[in-house]
N, C-alpha and C positions, 0 to 999 in steps of 0.2 A: 434521675430515675433510670434504672437499668432496663432496657428493652431489647428484644431480639435483634432489632435493626442495629442498635448501638453495639451489641456484642459482635455481630457480623462485621461491622466496620472496624472494631478494635482488632479482631482476629485477622482480618484482611491486611490491615496496616502492619501488624506484627509479622505476618508471613512475608509481606513484601520486603520488609527490612532484612529479614533472614535471607531471603533469596538474593537480594542485591548485594549484601555485604559479606555473607558467609558461604554462599553456594555459587560464586562466580565461576564460569568455566575457564579452562586454560585459554588465554588470549591468543587470537590468531595473528600471525605475522603480517606485516604490511603497515602502511600509513593509517592514521586514524580517519574515520569517516571515508571509507575506501571509495565510494562513488563520487565524493566531492573532488577527488583527484582529477576526474575527467572534466568536471565543470571548471576547475581552476586552470587546467592546461588549455582548455578550449578558449577561455577568456584571454589568457596571455597570448595564445596563437593569433586570435582575432585582432587583438590590440596591436600586434606587430605586423598586421596585414596578411597573415597566412590563412589557410583554409582549416577551420576548426573541425571539419567533418572528414578530414583526411588523416593520414599517418603522421602528419606534422605535429600532432599533439604529443607524440611520444618524446619529442625533444625536451618538452617541459616535464612530462611525467617521470622520465628516467632520473631527473634531478631531485625529485621529492623524497624526503627522508622516509625510509622503509620500503621503497621500491627497489627491486633487484635489477640493477642496470646491466648486468651481464647477460640477460636474456630479453627476448621480446615478450613483455607482458602488457601490451597495449590495451588500454581501456578506452574504447571509442566514445565520442560524444555524439548524441543524437537529439539533444534538446532543441526546442523551437528557436529560430534565430533571434527573435525579439528579446530573448533572455541574455544574449551575448554581452550587451553593455553591463549588465549586473555582474556576470562572471569576470569581465575585464576589470571592473572596479575592485572586486575581491582579489583578483590576481595581481593587482598593483601592490598588495600587501605581502609580507613574508607568509609562507604557507601556514605555519603554526598560528600566526595571528589571524589569518583568514579562517582557519578551522574554528578557532574560538568564537569569532564573530558569527560565522554561519551556524555554529552550534547554538548560540543564543537565539538566532532567528528560528531555528527548528524547535527550540524549547517553547518559544512563544506560539509557534504554529500548533504544537501539540496541545498547549493550553487552550488555544482557540477551538480546536477540534473537540476537546473534552467538554469545555464549558459552553461553547456555542451549541453543541448537540443537546446539552442539558437545558439550555435556554429554550430551544425549540420544543423540548419535551416538558416545558412548564415547570422546571425544577427551580425552586427558590430557597429552600431550607438548607441549613448547613450540612445536614446528613447527606442530602442529595449531592451537594458539591463534593463532599469527601468521597462518596461512592463513585462519582464520575472520575475524580482524580485517581483513585486507586484502580479502577477498571482500566484507565488509560495506561498506567504504569505496568499493568499486567497484560496488556493487549499486545501480543507478539508482533503483528504487522506494524503497529505504530512505533513501538520501541525499536524495531529493526530498522525502520525508516530513519529514526534519529541516529542510530549507531552507524548507519551507512552514509549519512549526510545526504539523504535522498530528497530531491525537490518534490517528489510525490507528496510528501507530508505538507508542504506549503500549498500544493494544489488542493489537497483534501481540506485544509483550512479555508482556502478560497471558496470551495463549494459550500461549506457550512456557513461561512460569513456572508456569502451572497444571499443565501436563504434568510439569514437573520436580518440583513439590511433591507431586503425587499419586503419582509413582513413589517418592518418599521417604517416603510415608505421612504427610505434614504437612497435615492437613485445614484448619487455620486459615490457613496460608500459601496454600493452594489457593483458599480463599474470597476472600482479598484479591486474588490474581492474577486470578481469574475476574471480580471486580468491575472491575478495570482493563480486562479484555477487553471488558466491556460498554460502555466508552466509545465504541466503534464497533461497533454490533451486527452490521453486515454482515461484520465480521471475527471477532468473538467467537462467532458461530454455529458456527465450526469445532469448538468444544468439545462439541458434540452427539455427535461421534464418540467422545468420551472417556467416555461414559456406559456403562461396562462393569463397574462395581463399585458396591457400596453407598456406599463412601467418595466416589467420584466423583459419584454422584447427590446425596449429601448436600452436598458442597462447592459444586458448580455450582448445585444447586437453591437453597441458602441465598443465594448471591451473586445469583442471578436474582431471588429474593424481595426482597432488600434493594434492588436497583436499581429494581424495580417500585414498591415501597412508597415509596421516597425520591422517585421521579419523580412519583408521584401527589401526594405532600405538597408538592413544590417548585412545582407549578402549581395548588395550591389545591383539589385534590380530583379526583374522577372526571370532572366536567364539563371541567375544565381539561386533564386528560389526553386526553380525547376530542378537544378542540380541537387539542392538539399532534399527535395522530395524523392529523387532517384536514390540518393544515398540512404535515406530513411527506409525505402523499400528494400534495398539490398541488405540492410542490417536486419530488418524484420524477417527476411527469408533465411538469413544466416542463423538467426536465433530461434526460429519458430518451434523447433522440436527439442531443444536442449533441455537438460534436466532442471535448470533454474526457472523455466517458464511454468507458471501456475495457470495453465489453461486446459480446457477439456481436450483440445487437439494434442497438446504435448503429453497429456496423461495417456491418451489412447495410443500414441506412438510408443510411450514407455511400456505399455502392456503388449506391444508386438504388432500393432497395426502399421501398415505402410504409411509413408508420409502423405500420399494422396488420400488414402482412406481416413487417416487421422484428421486431415483438413476437412474432408467432407462430413465427418462426424461432428466436428466443431461447428461448422456452418449450419448443419441440420438442427442441432440442439439450440444454437443461438436463435435461429428462426422461430423455433417452437416457443422458446422462453420469451422472446420479444413479442410474438403474437399474443400469447396468453396475457402478458403484462399490459399491452396496449388495449386489449379487449376489456380487461377489468378496470383499468384506469379511466376508460371513457365514461364510466358510470360516475354519477355524482357521489360525494361523500368523502373524497380525498382532499384534504387541505393542501395548498401548494407545497408546503414544506414536507408533507407526507409523500407527495409525488416525487420530490427530490430524494427522499429516503429510500423509496422503492427502487428508484433508478440506481442509487448507490449499491443496493443489494443485488441488483441485476448484473451490474458491470462484470464481476469476476466470472460469470457464467457465459458471457457473450463476447468478451474481448478476445481478439486473436493474439494479443501481446500483453502479458501481465506477469508481474513478479509478486513474490510473497508480500513485499512491503506495500504494493498497490492495494492490498486488501484492507489497508487502513481506512479506505473510503467506507467500509461497512460499519465503522464505529457509529455513524449517525443513525442508520436504521436499527442498530442494536440498542442504542439508548432509547430511541422513541418506542421501540417494541417493549422494552423492559418497563417503561413508564406507562404504557397504554394497555398492554395485554393483561388478561386475567386468567387465573386458574390454568387450564390445560394449555392455552395459548402462551401464557407466561412461561410455563415449564419448557415448552418448545423453544421459545425465544431465548431463554437463559441458557439452555443446553447448546443451542446453535451459537450463541455469543462466545461461550467458553471454547467450543470446538474451533471457531475461527481465531480465537485469541492464542491458541497454541501454534507454535512454529513447528509443525510436524516434520517437515523436511530437515529442520535444524536438529532433530533428535539423532539423525544419522550423520549430519555434517559436523556436529559438535558433540561427540559422545560424552564429554566431561560435563555437559550442561544439562543432562537429563534430570538430575535432582532439582535444579533451578526451575526447569520448565514445569515439572510436576507441582512444585510449591506455588509458582506463579499462576498455574491453572486453578489451584485451590483458592488462591487469593481472588482471582477473577470471578469465580463462582460466588464467593461471599460478597464481593462488591456488587455483583449483579443482584443479589438478594436485597442489599441495602437500597438499591435504586427503585425497587418496586413501590408503587403508590398504594397498593392494596394491603390488606391485612395479611401478614405472613402465615403460611400454612405448611404442613409437613412436606408437601411436594416442592417447596422452595429449596429443599436440599438436593433435588435431582441433579442440578448442574455439577455438584461435587463429584458425581460419578465419572465425569469426564476427567477430572484430576486423578481419580483412582486408576482410570484406564492408562493415562500417561505414566503413572508411577509403576504400573505392572508391566506394560508393554515396552516402556522406554529402555530398560536395560537390555532386552532382547534385540531391539532395533539398533542400539548402540554397538552391538556385536558385528553389525554389517555396515561399517562406516562408509560414507560416500565421499569421494574426492572433492576437494574445494579448489576452485581457481584462485590464484595462479600457482598454489603450492605444488600441484602435481605436474607442473611443466618441466621441472628439472632446471638446473642452474644455467644451462647454455642453450636453451631453446631459441631458434632463430627462424623467422618466417621469410619466405621468398620475397624479394623486393617487388615482384610483379603484382603482388596482392594489394588490394585497397584495404581500408580500415575494416570494412565488414568481413573481407576474406581473412584477414589476420585474426579477427575475433573468432570466426568460425573455426579456424585451424587451432587456435588456443583451446577452444572447448573440446575439440576432438582429441587433441593430445592430452588433455586433462581427464579424459574418460567421461565427459559429461554430455556427449552427443549420441551415445548408443542407447538402444532400448534397455530399460532396467525396471523390473516389476516392483521392487520394494520402494524406490523413490516415487514411482508412479502411484503406488497405493498411499503413500504418505501425502502426496499432493492432492490425491483424491479426497482424503480426510478434510483438508482445508476447503475444497470445493463443495463437499457435502455439507459442511457447516454453512457455507454461503447459500447453498440451495435451500436449506432449512430456514435460514434467516429471510430469504426472498419470499418463500411461501408464507411464513409467519407475518411478514410485513404486509402482504396483500390482504391478510385476514384481520390483523390487529389494528392496522392504520386506516381501515376502510370507513369507519364511522367518525363523525365529529368527536372531538376530545370530550365534550361534556356528556357524550352518550357511550363512551368506551366502557 
């Protein structure tokens, strides 16, 4: 029997195939899974007894196929030390083999995010599984995490699977999932909202203790761990205001605020958002997994360090809201989901990918419609307006292309030897033109954050009641 939901699924699947196979943008130069390059080099450096948080990683990075060895294009490693044995194991393989293996891990992680979120949203029918899969493929932060080889996706999967395991009462599985979430601490911190029972305190606490103890051991003791924290702070300072940061502070800086004023704006907004969220969550009516979903929606608005691929953590609240919200709230949730699904900055970074972005936004809107548990109504077409906006504004945005690291460095860029890894990275961003205020990139990142804000507000309203009363 042909139903509106099945029509939406078929159209979404068809659009996804067209976008992926016929509208691919011109590929960017460099190695595949660009961020995996840093993990691989850090693992090899650590295995040889070197310092993975220093410029020593460049010795390995410069040998990777696709890297321009005639210039300094160092990609620093800042991951938690307990992950180093994992990267060392992958670095024992040839780079291309390691990329394939890590790509398989990320594919599984993407599936865990999609179907784990659906499981928490009580989705059991085939149409819901198809809708979740199609939304995941169309969700820009998630697909960009796969393309970059980002450990953030594994951390997102860890957050979702921790919530799934704790709801099922599986403490050991929850410990393993929480440990995966710790691979990207600025994502894994969402699990703080799940500390509502003794089992949750035990599982998340054990995972945190293992990660901390293993990190101290990996860097040779407390002195080495202190050095890691110092290196992490220097890197955060170096990257705080650059164009690839998707935070309120970096957006304010892009619009012309001083670095100090931008930081104060970010702190003030974060304090307000956290205060409102804590005040509402203290009321009864939020299931434990709903609290995690709200925390995931909050993160992009309060973190001082976040990239576009870190927004993959909002997939969980998006799915729960699409499953639970009704009428006007559902429209708000669907529109917010599609807004977050669009890689707005990518419209300027990859001008040849505008058509693909517009088609994927349309696919995401249709997939969101298919995920609704209620009877479809005319307002269900509202999220398609986001795709129309991308299609109309995209070509104009593409006329103002934004530089992309490291292509804008030139073939012979060299950093002074006196700089540490964070200093080299900051200089690379400055030379690439990514460290100066720029209104258009700021406005594009503001679109992503506006979608996150709408999703946060919607989740506080739509997830407030028990599921059977939604």
